KEKE-3310 file (N, C-alpha, C; in steps of 0.2 Angstrom, whole numbers, plus 5000, padded with zeros to 4 digits):
npx = (5343:5344:5337:5334:5345:5356:5366:5357:5349:5336:5320:5309:5293:5276:5268:5276:5285:5278:5276:5285:5289:5279:5283:5291:5290:5280:5291:5299:5289:5288:5279:5271:5273:5261:5251:5256:5253:5240:5235:5239:5235:5221:5206:5198:5199:5194:5190:5184:5174:5173:5161:5160:5148:5158:5160:5159:5153:5159:5163:5171:5182:5183:5195:5189:5193:5194:5198:5195:5204:5207:5194:5191:5190:5182:5168:5175:5187:5190:5201:5197:5202:5210:5214:5228:5237:5236:5234:5232:5240:5243:5232:5231:5242:5238:5227:5231:5238:5228:5221:5232:5232:5220:5219:5228:5224:5216:5201:5184:5188:5191:5203:5203:5202:5199:5200:5202:5206:5210:5213:5207:5211:5207:5196:5178:5166:5154:5155:5166:5155:5148:5158:5158:5144:5143:5153:5148:5137:5142:5151:5143:5136:5143:5148:5145:5137:5140:5148:5158:5167:5168:5178:5184:5200:5216:5210:5198:5185:5172:5160:5162:5162:5145:5139:5141:5134:5122:5122:5121:5111:5101:5100:5100:5090:5090:5104:5114:5127:5136:5144:5161:5167:5157:5151:5148:5135:5129:5127:5137:5153:5159:5175:5180:5189:5201:5205:5220:5229:5228:5227:5243:5248:5245:5250:5262:5263:5265:5275:5285:5283:5288:5299:5306:5306:5301:5289:5295:5306:5307:5312:5303:5300:5288:5283:5273:5255:5246:5230:5231:5243:5245:5234:5239:5252:5245:5239:5250:5256:5247:5249:5264:5275:5288:5289:5299:5300:5288:5280:5276:5266:5273:5285:5300:5298:5309:5312:5326:5321:5308:5290:5279:5264:5246:5249:5253:5244:5234:5235:5234:5223:5220:5226:5227:5238:5256:5265:5276:5275:5282:5294:5303:5316:5315:5316:5321:5310:5317:5327:5321:5316:5328:5335:5337:5330:5323:5312:5304:5292:5286:5274:5266:5270:5270:5288:5297:5309:5322:5336:5346:5346:5345:5356:5357:5348:5343:5336:5332:5320:5305:5289:5280:5266:5261:5256:5267:5282:5294:5306:5311:5321:5330:5320:5329:5340:5337:5334:5347:5351:5346:5338:5320:5306:5290:5277:5267:5253:5252:5252:5244:5233:5222:5213:5205:5200:5194:5182:5177:5171:5161:5153:5146:5140:5132:5125:5119:5112:5112:5125:5138:5147:5159:5170:5171:5171:5184:5189:5187:5194:5207:5210:5208:5220:5228:5230:5234:5247:5251:5251:5261:5273:5277:5279:5288:5299:5299:5304:5312:5314:5309:5298:5290:5292:5285:5271:5267:5267:5258:5246:5243:5246:5234:5224:5227:5225:5206:5206:5209:5199:5186:5187:5197)
npy = (5344:5327:5315:5301:5291:5280:5272:5272:5269:5257:5266:5268:5264:5274:5264:5254:5267:5266:5256:5252:5262:5260:5246:5251:5256:5246:5238:5245:5240:5228:5220:5206:5195:5191:5198:5208:5210:5205:5220:5228:5224:5228:5225:5229:5229:5240:5238:5247:5249:5264:5271:5281:5297:5307:5326:5326:5315:5303:5288:5285:5274:5274:5270:5265:5270:5260:5257:5252:5252:5249:5246:5243:5254:5263:5270:5270:5283:5293:5300:5307:5304:5315:5308:5309:5299:5292:5275:5257:5254:5267:5272:5260:5263:5275:5275:5267:5278:5286:5276:5280:5290:5296:5288:5292:5303:5301:5302:5294:5285:5272:5272:5275:5277:5285:5285:5293:5286:5300:5314:5328:5342:5344:5339:5345:5355:5348:5334:5332:5332:5322:5310:5308:5306:5294:5283:5284:5274:5264:5261:5266:5257:5253:5261:5276:5283:5277:5265:5271:5286:5296:5314:5328:5327:5328:5336:5336:5342:5354:5356:5344:5336:5338:5333:5317:5318:5321:5309:5298:5299:5296:5282:5279:5289:5306:5311:5320:5313:5306:5311:5320:5338:5347:5361:5373:5377:5368:5358:5357:5361:5372:5379:5371:5372:5380:5371:5362:5367:5379:5369:5366:5378:5379:5366:5368:5380:5373:5363:5372:5378:5368:5367:5379:5389:5406:5411:5425:5425:5418:5411:5408:5395:5390:5378:5377:5385:5382:5376:5371:5378:5391:5394:5390:5402:5411:5408:5409:5419:5428:5425:5428:5424:5424:5425:5418:5414:5408:5397:5394:5382:5394:5396:5400:5412:5422:5432:5437:5447:5444:5443:5449:5441:5445:5450:5444:5432:5440:5444:5431:5428:5438:5436:5422:5413:5417:5422:5434:5441:5454:5461:5450:5439:5431:5412:5394:5382:5371:5376:5383:5376:5370:5383:5398:5395:5394:5385:5372:5371:5360:5359:5352:5345:5326:5316:5328:5331:5321:5307:5316:5330:5330:5334:5345:5353:5367:5368:5368:5361:5355:5356:5340:5347:5343:5325:5312:5321:5320:5307:5288:5284:5296:5301:5295:5303:5313:5309:5307:5317:5324:5332:5338:5332:5334:5323:5318:5311:5315:5330:5335:5332:5343:5343:5331:5331:5342:5337:5326:5332:5339:5328:5325:5339:5332:5323:5324:5335:5347:5364:5370:5385:5396:5398:5386:5376:5379:5382:5367:5360:5366:5359:5345:5343:5348:5338:5328:5334:5334:5317:5310:5318:5314:5299:5301:5306:5298:5285:5288:5288:5293:5308:5302:5291:5288:5293:5283:5274:5278:5274:5264:5257:5258:5254:5240:5235:5244:5231:5217:5220:5219:5208:5197)
npz = (4512:4510:4515:4509:4509:4504:4515:4526:4541:4543:4543:4554:4553:4556:4565:4569:4576:4586:4591:4595:4607:4617:4620:4627:4638:4641:4645:4656:4664:4668:4658:4656:4637:4635:4639:4634:4620:4618:4622:4613:4600:4589:4591:4580:4563:4551:4532:4521:4505:4495:4482:4473:4466:4453:4450:4438:4433:4431:4440:4451:4464:4480:4493:4510:4529:4544:4562:4573:4589:4603:4619:4630:4643:4638:4626:4611:4605:4591:4576:4559:4541:4528:4515:4502:4507:4517:4526:4529:4537:4545:4550:4559:4568:4573:4579:4590:4597:4601:4610:4619:4622:4628:4640:4648:4650:4656:4651:4651:4639:4625:4612:4591:4573:4561:4542:4525:4510:4499:4493:4499:4493:4480:4477:4475:4484:4483:4479:4491:4501:4496:4498:4508:4516:4509:4513:4525:4526:4524:4533:4548:4556:4565:4571:4585:4598:4610:4604:4595:4594:4582:4575:4568:4560:4548:4535:4536:4542:4556:4546:4542:4547:4554:4541:4541:4554:4550:4544:4546:4558:4548:4549:4562:4572:4580:4589:4592:4597:4592:4586:4586:4588:4579:4570:4582:4581:4579:4589:4590:4603:4611:4613:4606:4593:4595:4608:4607:4601:4611:4624:4621:4625:4636:4643:4639:4647:4658:4661:4659:4672:4683:4677:4684:4674:4669:4660:4652:4651:4643:4625:4613:4598:4586:4576:4563:4559:4557:4565:4577:4579:4579:4588:4600:4599:4605:4613:4623:4618:4626:4637:4642:4636:4628:4608:4595:4583:4570:4556:4543:4528:4520:4524:4538:4549:4559:4573:4585:4595:4597:4590:4585:4587:4589:4573:4566:4568:4564:4552:4543:4544:4536:4523:4521:4525:4529:4520:4515:4529:4537:4547:4552:4549:4536:4533:4531:4532:4540:4544:4553:4563:4569:4575:4587:4604:4618:4618:4609:4598:4587:4577:4566:4557:4555:4559:4556:4567:4568:4566:4554:4559:4573:4582:4580:4585:4596:4605:4623:4630:4622:4615:4608:4597:4586:4579:4583:4578:4581:4575:4581:4585:4586:4597:4606:4609:4614:4626:4629:4626:4637:4634:4639:4631:4630:4626:4613:4617:4629:4623:4614:4616:4620:4612:4613:4622:4625:4614:4623:4629:4622:4619:4632:4635:4628:4627:4639:4636:4639:4637:4640:4645:4637:4644:4656:4650:4647:4658:4664:4653:4659:4668:4668:4660:4669:4679:4673:4669:4680:4686:4673:4675:4689:4686:4683:4686:4697:4693:4683:4670:4651:4651:4638:4642:4653:4653:4643:4654:4662:4652:4649:4659:4666:4655:4656:4668:4665:4658:4665:4673:4667:4667:4661)
capx = (5342:5345:5333:5338:5355:5356:5366:5352:5347:5330:5315:5302:5282:5272:5266:5283:5286:5270:5276:5292:5288:5276:5289:5299:5286:5281:5300:5300:5281:5290:5274:5273:5272:5255:5247:5257:5251:5231:5234:5244:5232:5219:5199:5190:5201:5187:5191:5175:5175:5166:5159:5155:5149:5158:5154:5157:5151:5164:5164:5177:5177:5187:5194:5192:5198:5190:5204:5195:5209:5202:5185:5191:5190:5174:5168:5181:5187:5196:5198:5195:5209:5207:5222:5231:5244:5230:5233:5229:5246:5246:5226:5231:5246:5234:5222:5232:5240:5221:5221:5236:5232:5215:5222:5234:5220:5210:5195:5184:5188:5196:5204:5199:5204:5197:5200:5201:5211:5210:5215:5201:5208:5206:5187:5171:5164:5148:5160:5167:5150:5140:5160:5156:5140:5145:5156:5149:5131:5148:5152:5137:5130:5150:5149:5138:5138:5139:5153:5162:5165:5171:5182:5189:5210:5218:5207:5192:5181:5167:5157:5162:5156:5136:5136:5141:5131:5117:5117:5119:5104:5095:5098:5098:5088:5092:5107:5123:5134:5138:5152:5161:5168:5153:5149:5145:5125:5124:5128:5145:5155:5164:5179:5182:5192:5205:5209:5222:5235:5227:5232:5250:5249:5243:5256:5270:5265:5268:5284:5291:5288:5291:5307:5309:5308:5297:5287:5293:5312:5309:5309:5299:5301:5283:5282:5269:5255:5240:5224:5238:5250:5240:5231:5246:5254:5241:5239:5256:5256:5247:5254:5269:5280:5294:5290:5303:5299:5283:5281:5268:5269:5277:5292:5299:5298:5311:5315:5327:5317:5299:5286:5270:5260:5240:5244:5254:5238:5228:5238:5234:5216:5218:5229:5229:5245:5261:5269:5275:5274:5287:5299:5305:5321:5313:5320:5316:5307:5322:5332:5320:5319:5337:5334:5341:5325:5322:5305:5304:5283:5284:5262:5264:5271:5275:5294:5302:5315:5325:5343:5350:5345:5342:5362:5359:5342:5349:5331:5332:5314:5299:5280:5274:5261:5258:5256:5273:5286:5301:5308:5310:5331:5329:5317:5331:5347:5337:5336:5353:5357:5345:5333:5315:5302:5283:5276:5260:5250:5250:5251:5241:5228:5217:5204:5201:5198:5187:5178:5174:5167:5157:5149:5147:5134:5125:5122:5116:5106:5114:5126:5142:5150:5167:5175:5169:5174:5191:5194:5187:5199:5214:5209:5211:5229:5236:5230:5238:5252:5256:5255:5264:5279:5279:5281:5293:5300:5299:5304:5320:5314:5307:5291:5284:5289:5281:5265:5264:5266:5254:5241:5246:5240:5226:5221:5227:5218:5203:5205:5207:5190:5184:5186:5203)
capy = (5337:5320:5306:5294:5288:5271:5267:5274:5264:5257:5270:5265:5268:5274:5258:5253:5268:5268:5249:5253:5266:5256:5239:5255:5257:5237:5234:5247:5239:5221:5217:5201:5196:5189:5205:5216:5206:5208:5229:5230:5220:5231:5223:5228:5233:5239:5243:5248:5253:5269:5272:5287:5300:5311:5331:5325:5309:5296:5284:5283:5270:5274:5265:5269:5265:5259:5253:5252:5249:5246:5247:5241:5262:5264:5271:5271:5289:5296:5307:5305:5311:5314:5312:5305:5293:5287:5267:5255:5255:5274:5272:5258:5267:5282:5271:5264:5279:5287:5272:5280:5297:5294:5284:5297:5311:5300:5300:5285:5281:5269:5273:5271:5281:5281:5292:5290:5288:5305:5321:5333:5349:5341:5336:5351:5355:5343:5328:5328:5327:5315:5303:5310:5304:5285:5281:5283:5272:5259:5263:5265:5251:5252:5270:5277:5287:5273:5263:5274:5290:5301:5318:5334:5324:5331:5334:5336:5350:5354:5352:5336:5329:5338:5326:5313:5316:5322:5303:5294:5301:5293:5278:5281:5293:5310:5308:5322:5311:5302:5313:5327:5343:5349:5366:5375:5381:5362:5357:5358:5365:5382:5380:5365:5374:5380:5366:5357:5373:5379:5362:5365:5380:5375:5360:5371:5379:5368:5358:5375:5379:5363:5366:5382:5394:5411:5414:5428:5421:5412:5411:5398:5392:5385:5377:5378:5390:5378:5375:5370:5381:5398:5395:5387:5406:5414:5406:5409:5425:5431:5421:5430:5420:5429:5418:5420:5412:5406:5393:5389:5380:5397:5394:5400:5417:5422:5435:5434:5449:5442:5439:5452:5438:5446:5457:5439:5430:5444:5443:5427:5427:5441:5433:5415:5412:5421:5423:5442:5442:5456:5463:5443:5437:5427:5405:5388:5378:5367:5384:5387:5367:5371:5393:5397:5397:5390:5380:5372:5367:5356:5357:5354:5338:5318:5317:5333:5330:5312:5309:5319:5334:5328:5334:5353:5357:5371:5372:5362:5358:5351:5353:5342:5351:5337:5318:5312:5324:5315:5299:5289:5284:5303:5304:5291:5307:5320:5313:5308:5326:5332:5337:5336:5332:5331:5316:5321:5309:5319:5336:5338:5327:5343:5342:5324:5330:5345:5330:5323:5340:5341:5322:5323:5338:5330:5317:5331:5341:5355:5366:5376:5391:5394:5398:5382:5371:5383:5378:5362:5358:5366:5353:5337:5341:5348:5331:5325:5334:5331:5310:5311:5321:5313:5295:5302:5308:5290:5279:5289:5289:5299:5309:5298:5280:5288:5292:5277:5269:5278:5274:5255:5253:5259:5250:5234:5236:5241:5226:5215:5223:5215:5201:5194)
capz = (4515:4508:4516:4506:4509:4507:4520:4531:4545:4541:4547:4557:4551:4561:4567:4572:4581:4592:4597:4602:4616:4619:4624:4630:4645:4647:4650:4662:4670:4669:4657:4652:4632:4631:4641:4628:4613:4620:4621:4607:4595:4587:4590:4574:4558:4546:4527:4514:4498:4496:4477:4473:4455:4453:4449:4428:4429:4430:4443:4460:4469:4486:4500:4517:4534:4553:4566:4582:4593:4612:4619:4637:4644:4635:4620:4604:4599:4585:4572:4553:4540:4523:4514:4497:4508:4518:4524:4535:4544:4546:4553:4565:4572:4573:4582:4595:4598:4606:4617:4625:4622:4629:4646:4649:4651:4659:4649:4649:4632:4621:4602:4586:4570:4550:4536:4517:4504:4496:4491:4497:4491:4472:4477:4476:4490:4482:4480:4497:4504:4492:4498:4516:4516:4508:4520:4532:4524:4524:4541:4552:4562:4572:4576:4589:4606:4615:4603:4591:4590:4577:4576:4563:4561:4544:4528:4537:4550:4557:4543:4539:4553:4552:4537:4546:4559:4548:4536:4552:4559:4541:4548:4568:4573:4582:4593:4592:4601:4590:4584:4590:4582:4575:4571:4589:4583:4575:4593:4596:4609:4611:4612:4605:4590:4600:4614:4603:4603:4620:4629:4620:4630:4645:4646:4641:4655:4668:4660:4662:4680:4686:4676:4685:4671:4671:4652:4650:4649:4638:4620:4610:4593:4585:4569:4558:4561:4557:4571:4582:4581:4580:4594:4605:4599:4602:4620:4624:4621:4632:4646:4639:4634:4620:4602:4593:4577:4568:4553:4539:4522:4515:4526:4541:4552:4563:4577:4591:4600:4600:4586:4586:4586:4586:4568:4564:4568:4560:4542:4541:4541:4529:4518:4519:4524:4532:4514:4516:4534:4539:4555:4553:4542:4533:4535:4530:4538:4542:4550:4561:4567:4575:4575:4594:4607:4625:4619:4601:4599:4582:4578:4559:4551:4559:4559:4559:4573:4566:4566:4551:4562:4580:4583:4579:4589:4600:4614:4629:4629:4615:4615:4604:4596:4581:4580:4580:4575:4583:4575:4590:4588:4587:4603:4611:4605:4616:4631:4631:4628:4645:4634:4641:4627:4630:4621:4609:4620:4634:4622:4607:4620:4623:4607:4612:4628:4622:4610:4627:4635:4619:4622:4637:4634:4617:4630:4645:4632:4637:4632:4642:4639:4636:4650:4658:4645:4647:4666:4666:4651:4662:4678:4665:4659:4674:4687:4668:4667:4686:4685:4671:4680:4693:4685:4675:4692:4701:4691:4680:4665:4648:4650:4634:4641:4657:4648:4641:4658:4663:4650:4646:4666:4666:4649:4655:4674:4663:4653:4668:4679:4665:4663:4657)
cpx = (5342:5343:5335:5342:5352:5358:5360:5351:5339:5326:5309:5297:5283:5269:5274:5286:5281:5273:5281:5291:5284:5277:5290:5294:5283:5286:5297:5295:5284:5284:5277:5271:5262:5247:5251:5254:5243:5232:5235:5237:5224:5210:5199:5198:5195:5190:5186:5179:5170:5164:5156:5158:5152:5155:5154:5156:5155:5161:5169:5174:5187:5188:5197:5191:5195:5197:5199:5197:5206:5197:5186:5190:5184:5174:5174:5181:5193:5195:5196:5199:5207:5212:5225:5233:5240:5230:5234:5233:5247:5238:5227:5236:5241:5228:5223:5233:5232:5219:5223:5232:5225:5215:5224:5233:5217:5203:5189:5181:5188:5199:5204:5204:5202:5200:5196:5207:5210:5213:5209:5200:5206:5197:5183:5169:5156:5151:5164:5162:5147:5151:5158:5154:5140:5149:5152:5140:5136:5151:5143:5135:5138:5151:5144:5142:5140:5143:5159:5161:5169:5172:5184:5197:5207:5211:5198:5188:5175:5160:5157:5158:5148:5137:5135:5136:5123:5114:5118:5114:5099:5092:5095:5094:5091:5099:5113:5128:5135:5147:5150:5167:5164:5155:5147:5137:5125:5125:5137:5149:5162:5168:5183:5189:5198:5207:5212:5229:5232:5229:5241:5251:5249:5251:5262:5271:5267:5272:5287:5290:5290:5299:5308:5310:5300:5295:5290:5301:5313:5307:5307:5301:5294:5283:5278:5265:5246:5233:5229:5240:5247:5236:5237:5249:5250:5237:5246:5260:5254:5247:5265:5277:5284:5293:5293:5306:5295:5282:5277:5271:5274:5285:5293:5299:5301:5312:5318:5322:5312:5295:5280:5266:5252:5241:5245:5246:5233:5228:5238:5228:5215:5221:5231:5233:5250:5263:5268:5274:5280:5290:5299:5311:5315:5319:5317:5314:5313:5325:5328:5318:5326:5338:5337:5334:5327:5316:5306:5297:5283:5275:5263:5265:5275:5284:5300:5307:5320:5335:5346:5351:5344:5351:5360:5352:5347:5341:5331:5324:5308:5295:5279:5269:5256:5260:5264:5280:5294:5301:5312:5319:5332:5326:5323:5339:5346:5339:5342:5356:5351:5338:5323:5309:5296:5278:5268:5253:5247:5249:5249:5235:5224:5211:5202:5200:5192:5181:5173:5169:5161:5152:5146:5139:5131:5123:5115:5106:5106:5120:5129:5147:5157:5175:5173:5174:5185:5196:5192:5193:5209:5212:5212:5216:5233:5237:5236:5245:5258:5258:5260:5273:5282:5280:5287:5298:5305:5303:5312:5319:5310:5300:5288:5285:5286:5274:5262:5264:5260:5249:5238:5243:5233:5221:5221:5225:5210:5202:5205:5199:5189:5180:5189:5207)
cpy = (5331:5317:5300:5292:5283:5267:5270:5268:5262:5262:5267:5270:5269:5270:5252:5255:5267:5260:5248:5258:5262:5246:5243:5252:5250:5237:5236:5245:5231:5217:5211:5199:5197:5195:5212:5216:5207:5215:5230:5231:5226:5223:5225:5232:5231:5241:5242:5252:5260:5272:5277:5290:5306:5317:5331:5318:5303:5293:5284:5278:5268:5269:5270:5264:5266:5257:5255:5248:5244:5247:5245:5248:5266:5269:5272:5277:5289:5299:5302:5309:5307:5315:5305:5297:5289:5279:5265:5257:5262:5275:5269:5259:5272:5281:5270:5271:5284:5283:5276:5285:5299:5292:5290:5302:5311:5300:5296:5287:5277:5273:5272:5277:5279:5284:5287:5292:5293:5313:5327:5341:5348:5339:5345:5350:5349:5334:5326:5326:5321:5309:5303:5304:5293:5282:5281:5274:5263:5259:5263:5261:5250:5258:5271:5280:5284:5267:5268:5277:5298:5310:5320:5328:5331:5330:5334:5340:5349:5352:5347:5333:5332:5333:5319:5313:5315:5314:5299:5291:5297:5286:5277:5285:5301:5307:5312:5317:5308:5304:5320:5333:5347:5356:5371:5378:5375:5356:5357:5361:5368:5379:5374:5366:5376:5375:5364:5360:5375:5375:5364:5370:5382:5371:5363:5379:5379:5365:5367:5378:5374:5364:5371:5390:5400:5413:5417:5428:5417:5409:5405:5401:5389:5382:5375:5382:5390:5382:5376:5376:5389:5400:5394:5393:5411:5415:5410:5417:5431:5428:5423:5427:5424:5424:5422:5421:5409:5400:5390:5384:5388:5399:5399:5409:5421:5429:5438:5438:5448:5446:5447:5448:5441:5450:5450:5435:5435:5443:5437:5423:5431:5438:5424:5413:5418:5421:5430:5444:5445:5456:5455:5445:5432:5416:5401:5384:5372:5371:5384:5381:5372:5379:5390:5399:5391:5382:5378:5366:5365:5355:5357:5348:5331:5318:5320:5332:5321:5313:5313:5326:5335:5333:5346:5358:5359:5372:5365:5359:5358:5349:5347:5341:5345:5331:5316:5314:5323:5309:5296:5284:5292:5306:5300:5298:5311:5320:5310:5313:5330:5337:5336:5339:5330:5327:5320:5318:5314:5328:5340:5334:5336:5342:5337:5323:5335:5341:5327:5327:5338:5334:5321:5331:5337:5328:5320:5332:5348:5360:5372:5380:5393:5392:5393:5376:5374:5377:5370:5358:5361:5359:5347:5336:5344:5340:5329:5324:5330:5323:5308:5312:5315:5304:5295:5300:5298:5284:5279:5288:5294:5300:5305:5293:5284:5291:5288:5269:5268:5274:5266:5253:5252:5256:5243:5232:5234:5232:5219:5213:5219:5209:5196:5191)
cpz = (4511:4516:4515:4504:4512:4511:4526:4534:4541:4546:4548:4554:4557:4565:4571:4579:4585:4596:4600:4606:4617:4625:4627:4636:4646:4649:4653:4668:4670:4666:4655:4643:4631:4632:4636:4621:4615:4618:4614:4599:4595:4587:4585:4571:4553:4538:4520:4507:4499:4486:4475:4466:4458:4446:4441:4426:4430:4438:4450:4462:4474:4490:4506:4523:4542:4554:4572:4587:4599:4615:4627:4643:4644:4631:4614:4603:4593:4579:4565:4549:4532:4516:4510:4501:4514:4518:4529:4541:4548:4553:4560:4570:4579:4580:4589:4602:4603:4612:4621:4629:4630:4638:4648:4651:4659:4659:4648:4642:4630:4612:4598:4580:4566:4545:4530:4512:4498:4497:4492:4493:4483:4470:4477:4481:4491:4482:4485:4499:4503:4494:4502:4517:4511:4510:4524:4530:4526:4531:4548:4558:4566:4573:4577:4594:4609:4613:4601:4592:4586:4578:4568:4564:4552:4537:4528:4541:4551:4553:4541:4544:4554:4546:4542:4549:4557:4546:4540:4558:4557:4548:4560:4572:4578:4588:4589:4595:4597:4585:4587:4585:4578:4577:4577:4590:4580:4582:4597:4600:4611:4616:4609:4597:4592:4604:4609:4606:4611:4625:4628:4623:4636:4647:4645:4648:4661:4667:4663:4669:4683:4684:4680:4683:4670:4662:4648:4645:4644:4630:4617:4601:4592:4577:4568:4561:4557:4564:4576:4582:4579:4585:4601:4606:4602:4611:4626:4623:4626:4639:4645:4639:4628:4614:4598:4587:4577:4562:4550:4531:4519:4516:4532:4541:4558:4567:4583:4598:4600:4593:4588:4585:4583:4578:4564:4564:4560:4554:4539:4539:4535:4522:4516:4523:4525:4529:4511:4522:4537:4545:4554:4548:4539:4531:4530:4538:4543:4548:4556:4566:4574:4574:4584:4598:4612:4621:4613:4604:4591:4582:4569:4558:4554:4557:4553:4560:4568:4567:4564:4554:4570:4584:4584:4583:4596:4606:4619:4631:4621:4620:4610:4603:4591:4583:4577:4577:4574:4585:4583:4589:4591:4597:4610:4611:4611:4622:4634:4632:4632:4640:4634:4635:4629:4627:4617:4613:4622:4630:4619:4612:4622:4619:4609:4619:4627:4618:4617:4630:4632:4619:4626:4637:4629:4620:4637:4641:4636:4638:4640:4641:4638:4641:4655:4656:4644:4654:4666:4660:4655:4669:4675:4665:4664:4677:4680:4669:4673:4689:4682:4673:4684:4693:4682:4682:4695:4698:4684:4672:4660:4650:4646:4638:4649:4656:4647:4646:4661:4660:4652:4654:4668:4660:4652:4665:4670:4663:4661:4672:4676:4662:4663:4658)
residu = (MET:ASN:SER:LYS:ASN:PRO:ASP:LYS:LYS:HIS:HIS:MET:ASN:ALA:ASN:GLU:THR:VAL:VAL:HIS:TYR:PHE:ASN:ARG:ALA:ALA:ASP:ALA:LEU:GLU:MET:GLU:GLN:SER:ALA:ARG:ARG:LEU:LEU:ARG:THR:ALA:LYS:ARG:GLU:ILE:THR:VAL:GLU:VAL:PRO:VAL:GLU:MET:ASP:ASP:GLY:ARG:LEU:GLU:THR:LEU:ILE:GLY:TYR:ARG:VAL:GLN:HIS:ASN:ASN:ALA:ARG:GLY:PRO:MET:LYS:GLY:GLY:LEU:ARG:TYR:HIS:PRO:GLU:VAL:ASP:LEU:ASP:GLU:VAL:ARG:ALA:LEU:ALA:SER:LEU:MET:THR:TRP:LYS:THR:ALA:VAL:VAL:ASN:ILE:PRO:TYR:GLY:GLY:ALA:LYS:GLY:GLY:ILE:ALA:VAL:ASP:PRO:ARG:GLN:LEU:SER:ARG:LYS:GLU:ASN:GLU:ARG:ILE:THR:ARG:LYS:PHE:VAL:ASP:GLN:ILE:HIS:ASP:ILE:ILE:GLY:PRO:ASP:ARG:ASP:ILE:PRO:ALA:PRO:ASP:MET:GLY:THR:ASN:ALA:GLU:THR:MET:ALA:TRP:ILE:ARG:ASN:GLN:TRP:GLU:LYS:TYR:HIS:GLY:PHE:ASN:PRO:ALA:VAL:ILE:THR:GLY:LYS:PRO:VAL:GLU:ASP:TYR:GLY:ALA:LYS:GLY:ARG:GLU:GLU:ALA:THR:GLY:ARG:GLY:VAL:GLY:ILE:LEU:SER:PHE:LYS:MET:LEU:LYS:ARG:LEU:GLY:ARG:LEU:PRO:LYS:ASP:THR:ARG:VAL:VAL:ILE:GLN:GLY:PHE:GLY:ASN:VAL:GLY:SER:HIS:ALA:ALA:LYS:TYR:MET:CYS:GLU:SER:GLU:PHE:THR:ILE:VAL:GLY:ILE:SER:ASP:ILE:SER:GLY:GLY:TYR:TYR:ASN:PRO:ASP:GLY:LEU:ASP:ILE:PRO:SER:ALA:LEU:HIS:TYR:THR:ILE:GLU:ASN:LYS:SER:LEU:GLU:GLY:PHE:ASP:ASN:ALA:GLU:LYS:ILE:THR:ASN:GLU:GLU:LEU:LEU:GLU:SER:GLU:CYS:ASP:LEU:LEU:ILE:PRO:ALA:ALA:LEU:GLY:GLY:VAL:ILE:THR:MET:ASP:ASN:VAL:GLU:LYS:ILE:LYS:ALA:LYS:TYR:ILE:VAL:GLU:GLY:ALA:ASN:GLY:PRO:VAL:ASP:ALA:ASP:ALA:ASP:GLU:ARG:LEU:PHE:GLU:ARG:ASP:ILE:ALA:VAL:LEU:PRO:ASP:ILE:LEU:ALA:ASN:ALA:GLY:GLY:VAL:THR:VAL:SER:TYR:PHE:GLU:TRP:VAL:GLN:ASN:ARG:GLN:TYR:TYR:SER:TRP:ASN:LEU:ASN:ARG:VAL:ARG:GLN:GLU:LEU:ASP:ALA:VAL:LEU:SER:THR:ALA:PHE:GLU:ASP:VAL:TRP:GLN:THR:GLY:LYS:ASP:HIS:GLU:VAL:SER:LEU:ARG:THR:ALA:ALA:PHE:MET:ILE:ALA:ILE:LYS:ARG:VAL:GLN:ARG:ALA:THR:GLU:LEU:GLY:GLY:PHE)
# end
């Protein structure tokens, strides 16, 4: 697939895509330009240098970012990614998405996002820890349980969160609520690890029920078998969906009669990847997206459904497990083709929802059991889904536009109540 076609029209970057969706919803709400500018603009953008001594004694100077987009509805919330391609534009887009994501599921947060431009796979554990602590030294005074609460994202994990908490507390004293996604034994929440994937499963179930389809008659393809994809697969397999395709970095695995998901999950734990998994036809990740199925869940990378392959998509429904898996132009085309797309700002909001539960437990110094976390997650996502579904019906717009409309209205109302 050659996507570097010279006569292809300008491809929107992450930030332009979010602005495009925002404007489409703002048009439907007949919102004035001045209000749009206010809600779109980030409250604060920080770029810091992170000087760090590497294991071999060299000094590396890395660049770290934190964009705090909006705090009209509560303290800001958002992940921290360590990835070589992290830049201000991407962080800005993801920070504003967090504002809309927390508003859509109606939890009392605003949006933020952060990152460091570094490849964590090239770092030793000690280097990773030194970089993380140095970064906290630079931003500790602008994050906190009532200000901005980071969480894990690409390239960071529960251990990274434990270091951040420990470093932040050196300045501010004991307060585990400064960060979420911590290890369970270190004030983390049970069910946080599974939350995003489980949420994808819960919402897929709700959407298909609304469309009058039974799980057992629905063939599902899940692109990506990492944290999100594997937990979604586990939940959906237990809910009697027929999962016909899964994939990871090693390629796609397809079986029209359905895959044995428990053995695939077991296989990846043993082998760290699906490479060599049998009882399935081995295909490419591209072929997997275009394979025969009813429901497609892109749960790996952004930008996988584009104008180049949108006409080849055979699924009737798409649930976005990943952030931004569908390009803006392709999104229009899917709507024209009557393919229902459940957008990322709702579909993968299970993670931030359970992060909120973690924060609540930290502030009460009281921990919930897994059952309670799951019940509360189901309740929050169900309410949000019904709101979005109804708004889409009432205004005859796509579910994405409906989700943005709800989110924008909530943030605008909070801003007005705050005295603007």
